[in-house]
C-alpha positions, 0 to 999 in steps of 0.5 A: 341117524346117518353120518351127514345128519348134523350140518348147522341149522338154517336160521329160523325166525327169532323168539320175541314173546313170553309163552309162559312161566310154568314148567312141566313136572319131570318127577315120576308120578303114580299112574291114575285115571284121568277124567277129561272134559269133553272137547268143545265140538266146535272148538279149534283143538277138536278141528285139528284133531279131527282133520281128515288129512291129520296123520294118526299113529296108534299109540302116539300122543297127539302134538299140537303147536301153541302160540301166545296169540292163539285163541284163549279157548284153544289154550285152555283146552290145551292146558287141561290135556298137556302132559309136556310142553317142549320148546323147539331150539336148535343151534340158535334157531327157534322152531316153535312151542308144542304141546303133547296131549293126553293119551285119551286124545289119541287114536286107538284102533281096537287092534293096532297091529294091522295099522302099525304094519300098514304104516311100515309099508307106507314108510310112515313112522311108528311110535311105541310109547313105554315100550322099554322094560323098567329094568333096562331104564333103571340100569342105564349106565352108558349115558354117564360116560359123555363128559369123558368122551368129549375129550380126546382120550376119553374113547381110548379110556372107555374101550380099555374099561371094557377090554374084558367084555371085548376079549378074546374076539375083539381087540382095540389096535390103536387110534384111527384117523378118518379118510375124510377129515370132519372138524366135528370128530373127536377121537377114533379107534381101529378094532379088529375081530377074530373068529373063536377057536374051534367054532365054525364061521359063516364068513371070514376068519378075521376082520380088521376094519372095525372102528369106533369114533366120537364126534360132536353133532355140530360145530355150534358153540352152545351145542354139546350134543355128542355121539359114539358111532360103531361101524366098519370099512370106509365111513362114507360107502360102509353105510350101504354095504351088505356085507353081513359078516361085518354087520354081525361083527359090529352088531356084537361089538355093540352089544359088548361095549354098550349093554343097553344095545344087548338089552334091545337085542334081547327084548323079544316083543320089540324085535318080534314086531320088527320081524314081522314088518320086515318079514324076516329076522332083523340084524340091528347094526351100526349103533350110534349112541347119542347124547342130545343136549339142549340146543342140539339135534338134527335137521331134516334128513333120511337114512336111506342109500342108494342100494338095491332093494334086496338086502338094503337097510330096512329102517332105523330103531331109535330107543329113548333111554333118558330125557326127551327128544321131540321129532318131526317124522314124515313119509317122503310122500307126506312131506312132499304134500306138506311142502306144497301146501306151505309153498302155496300158502307163501304164494297166497301171501301168508307168512310174508316174513318167511318168504322174505327170509327163504325166498327173496327176489323173483322166481325161487318160490315159483321154482319150488312150486314147479318141483313140488308139482313133479313128484318124482323129481321132487323125491330125488331132490329130497334124497340129496344131502340136506334136502337139496333145493328144498332144504330151506323150505322144509327146515323153515321154523317155526311156521313150517314145523308148527304146520307139520306138528298140527298135521300129525307129523310131531312126536315127543319120545321120551324115556322108555319110548321107541320110534321106528323109521321104515325105509323102502329106498331113496324115493320111499323112506321116512324123513325126520328132523330132531330136537332136544326136548329136556332140560338135560342131555337125552341119551338114546340109541340108534340102530340100522335095521337089516334082515339077516333070515327071512320068514314066509311073506305073510310074516308068521311071527306076531309081535305083542301089542302089550305096553309094559312098565308105563311111566307117567310123565305128568298129569294134564294141567299140571304145569303145561308150559316150559318157560321161554319166548315165542315168535310170530304165529306158528301153524296155518291150519287153524288160521 
């Protein structure tokens, strides 16, 4: 996620109704073969999952929105298949209730690799369930630092405790003040790098503008979400920098400070897939460690920059190490289609309370419709901070969030999962919105993908589709709800 992804949330509808009392089991259970009853061919769930315009990612478990006013037969079928039921609340704004369904209801082509490669080219998200080794998940250590890092002095102590890992090339030079003040900032540190003696280098002999910082994700009083960010140079300009010497230096800095990053870089299957899709050897750089706490997350944003296509950032790799997060992840073009669908529903009189909330008075809804019928102009607007003029529309929840989930753009990313967010520039990238989906803090890593060595255009290196270390997250029907409160009907796609 980029540095500006955590502005305070737009307020959604207020939760009003009881959804359920049962809680999804969080404990690990033995994997078993589950025989699910066939779906009612004329039922609402079958219609949602079979919709011709539904997005389907190979290997991703389907997600649908749920509400107490839904048809009882629909709820019964969802309950039979539900493996998790996240409630989407971010900084006090309710965005709906979801149900993640069993693998059997997913979309599995015989050979998923061509479909995944096509999704990469289309800037659509790629979900790799259970992609991380059990050894990595069992040895996660960095997540335990969150409480200390929330206090001033915590970052200095964190770095001091890793002095031996940094030496001799890296050295902490002292505190750092950012060039642009941000009230979410907690602490910063300047870090230098010196080339090893006697070893030839491909760039400068020394780099003195590396840095680390800790930061809250928002100023909301009930959001304890935190991030530890590593980069170099100016915080505003460096994200789009193609200075590969500095990218390599900050990539190695992350390997030494955060053992879980080093483990990701050493995962040949995972990096092999990325190598194929970007047609070159990837460099995972500018690491961010996230602690997404309940009531936290990120509003709709993207990770693209206004930079030339040659050497640009190719996307983001996000690995979930503890807890779970819920995502809306969707290509720019798909988001524009869904936003137009939603705006037309508002124009037709659906969700009158939403129109009154986000488009009161005359002209605003009409201006959105006019904009959405001009794709090039609308893409430019989505590329602006917060989605520009379209921000209030795309961040509306639970109504629009539920529509997106029912259209196949919702995902639950749990410990062991990876989500890849392709980027082909400001006009063709993967937009995303994130929520904490577990009762505890969810620790994860976000790494920018840049290419450092190219292969031939056909991409000779093939990644493995093998799914390792499957960690069952519950069985269908064994507690398909988290307790909480709902709101007015969410999705329009089954009304």
